[in-house]
C-alpha positions in Angstrom: 117.1 99.4 85.4 116.8 95.8 84.3 119.0 94.5 87.1 118.9 95.0 90.9 122.2 96.6 91.7 123.5 96.7 95.2 120.2 95.4 96.7 119.4 91.8 95.8 122.0 89.8 93.9 120.9 87.6 91.1 120.3 84.1 92.6 122.8 81.3 92.1 121.7 78.1 90.6 121.8 76.5 94.0 119.5 79.2 95.4 117.1 78.9 92.5 116.5 75.2 93.2 115.2 76.1 96.7 112.1 77.5 95.0 109.8 75.4 92.8 108.4 77.1 89.6 104.9 77.3 91.1 106.2 78.9 94.3 108.2 81.4 92.3 105.2 82.2 90.2 103.0 82.8 93.3 105.7 85.2 94.8 106.1 87.0 91.5 102.3 87.6 91.3 102.3 89.6 94.5 100.9 93.1 94.3 104.3 94.3 95.8 106.1 93.6 92.5 103.5 95.0 90.1 104.9 97.2 87.4 108.5 96.1 87.9 110.7 94.8 85.0 110.3 91.0 84.6 113.9 90.2 85.4 113.8 92.3 88.6 110.6 90.5 89.7 112.2 87.1 89.1 115.3 88.0 91.0 113.3 89.3 93.9 111.0 86.3 93.9 114.0 83.9 94.0 115.7 86.0 96.7 112.8 85.6 99.1 113.7 83.3 102.0 111.2 80.4 102.1 109.9 79.2 105.5 107.5 76.5 106.4 105.0 77.4 109.1 103.1 74.5 110.7 99.4 74.9 111.4 98.9 76.9 114.5 102.4 78.4 114.5 103.1 82.1 114.1 105.0 83.9 111.4 105.3 86.8 113.8 103.6 88.1 117.0 101.9 91.4 117.6 104.3 93.9 119.2 107.5 92.2 118.0 110.0 94.2 115.9 109.0 94.4 112.3 112.1 93.0 110.6 110.7 91.2 107.6 108.1 91.6 104.9 106.1 88.5 103.8 104.2 87.0 100.9 102.1 83.9 101.4 103.3 81.1 99.0 101.1 78.2 100.1 98.4 77.6 102.7 96.5 80.2 104.6 97.3 82.5 107.5 95.1 84.6 109.8 96.0 88.1 111.0 94.7 88.9 114.5 94.9 91.8 116.9 94.7 91.6 120.6 93.4 94.4 122.8 94.9 95.3 126.2 92.0 93.6 128.0 92.8 90.3 126.1 90.0 90.5 123.5 91.1 89.1 120.1 89.9 90.4 116.7 90.4 88.6 113.4 91.7 91.3 111.1 91.8 89.2 107.9 92.7 85.9 106.3 95.8 85.7 104.1 95.8 83.6 100.9 98.6 82.6 98.5 100.0 85.7 96.9 98.9 88.0 99.7 101.3 90.5 101.2 101.6 91.0 104.9 104.0 92.6 107.4 104.1 95.8 105.3 105.1 97.8 108.3 108.6 96.4 107.9 108.9 98.3 104.6 107.9 101.5 106.3 110.5 101.1 109.1 107.7 101.8 111.6 108.6 99.8 114.6 106.6 96.7 115.7 104.0 94.5 114.0 100.5 95.8 114.9 99.0 92.3 114.5 99.9 88.6 114.8 100.0 86.3 111.8 99.5 82.6 112.4 99.0 79.6 110.1 95.5 78.3 109.7 96.8 75.4 107.6 100.4 74.2 107.1 101.8 77.1 105.1 104.9 78.4 103.3 105.8 82.0 103.2 108.6 84.0 101.5 110.2 86.9 103.3 112.7 89.7 102.8 114.5 91.7 105.4 113.3 95.3 105.9 116.8 96.6 105.1 116.9 94.7 101.8 113.4 95.9 100.7 114.2 99.5 101.6 117.3 99.4 99.4 115.3 97.8 96.6 112.6 100.5 97.0 115.1 103.2 96.5 116.0 101.6 93.1 112.4 100.7 92.3 110.1 103.3 93.9 107.1 101.4 92.4 107.6 98.9 95.3 107.0 101.6 97.9 103.9 102.9 95.9 102.5 99.3 95.6 102.9 98.8 99.4 101.3 102.1 100.2 98.3 101.4 98.0 98.0 97.9 99.6 98.1 99.4 103.1 95.6 102.0 102.0 93.2 99.3 100.9 93.5 97.5 104.2 92.9 100.8 106.0 89.7 101.4 104.0 88.5 97.9 104.8 89.1 98.5 108.5 87.3 101.9 108.3 84.4 100.2 106.6 84.2 97.6 109.3 84.2 100.3 112.0 81.4 102.1 110.3 79.4 98.9 110.0 79.9 98.3 113.7 78.6 101.7 114.6 75.7 102.0 112.1 74.5 98.5 111.1 72.5 95.7 112.7 74.3 92.6 113.6 72.7 90.6 110.8 74.0 93.1 108.3 77.5 92.9 109.7 77.5 89.2 109.5 76.4 89.3 105.9 79.1 91.8 105.1 81.7 89.6 106.8 80.6 86.5 104.7 80.6 88.6 101.5 84.2 89.7 102.1 85.3 86.2 102.7 83.6 85.1 99.5 85.4 87.9 97.5 88.7 86.7 99.0 88.3 82.9 98.9 85.1 81.9 97.2 84.9 78.7 95.2 82.0 77.7 93.0 80.4 74.4 93.8 77.2 72.6 92.8 75.5 74.0 95.9 76.7 77.6 95.6 79.8 79.5 96.5 81.9 77.9 99.3 84.4 79.7 101.5 87.2 77.4 100.5 89.0 77.0 103.7 88.0 75.9 107.2 86.4 78.8 109.1 84.8 78.7 112.5 81.7 80.7 113.7 84.0 82.3 116.2 86.2 83.6 113.3 83.1 85.1 111.7 82.0 86.6 115.0 85.4 88.3 115.4 85.3 89.7 111.8 81.7 90.9 112.2 82.2 92.4 115.7 79.5 90.2 117.1 79.0 87.4 119.6 79.4 83.7 118.9 75.8 83.0 120.0 74.4 85.6 117.7 76.4 84.4 114.7 75.3 80.8 115.4 71.7 81.8 115.7 71.8 83.9 112.5 73.5 81.2 110.4 71.0 78.7 111.6 68.1 80.9 110.5 69.8 81.6 107.2 70.2 77.9 106.6 66.5 77.3 107.2 65.8 80.2 104.8 68.0 78.6 102.1 70.6 81.4 102.1 73.6 79.4 103.4 74.6 75.9 104.1 76.7 75.6 107.2 78.7 72.5 108.4 81.7 71.9 110.6 84.0 74.8 109.8 82.5 75.0 106.3 80.1 77.6 104.9 78.6 77.7 101.5 76.5 80.7 100.3 73.6 79.1 98.5 71.9 82.4 97.6 74.6 85.2 97.3 72.1 87.7 96.0 69.9 87.3 99.1 72.9 87.8 101.3 73.8 90.9 99.4 70.3 92.2 99.9 70.6 91.7 103.7 74.0 93.5 103.8 72.7 96.5 101.8 69.2 96.8 103.3 68.4 100.5 103.8 67.9 101.7 107.3 64.2 102.4 106.7 63.6 98.8 105.9 65.2 97.5 109.2 62.7 96.0 111.7 
């Protein structure tokens, strides 16, 4: 089981030079390959087709055939979903090492979301046919993908529950805490969400309105909880934000 037979050939020297060592390391760190033999992980990482995606361009669009599975190698992308009436919801942000387009591994038709680059990005991808063959040899890949999709589903369910049961202020707090857990960076002022993010993005994640998010962030800045600038947010007092997010119903005004 040390080599991938009949699925992905070992890369040639020419193919290997297409991937830098840091890029290969990011791909190999993906949850998709967790638990596989090291040589299989390396072969799969090097076999991923690299593609540069300029800021604002899409890796794929919602509703198009799910033909490839992706891992973010560099930069950040945003997954969004559009409703029939044209409303757009930010599903999540994708950081280096994150897996997306899992529906391709499940042979389940079309992509349910769009994925576009928030910054200039590089992604690695594999065809669904290739990954299905590899999954037959290494069932751990299918298990990893299933667990990953399950986590995303639980996150979505939690957001739906928050939308039905929580005040807007709590939903905004939860949205910021999720972003911190994904992309928080310690600074002298607190913990910064280390990529540009707009108040509209936060509104979409929290299921709120732009006006309400702007008003709430302005209040929290006065209270010393956050520091908000142009597409930059630093959480100055994470513990106070957590208290807002977890405030029991009986304490709500």
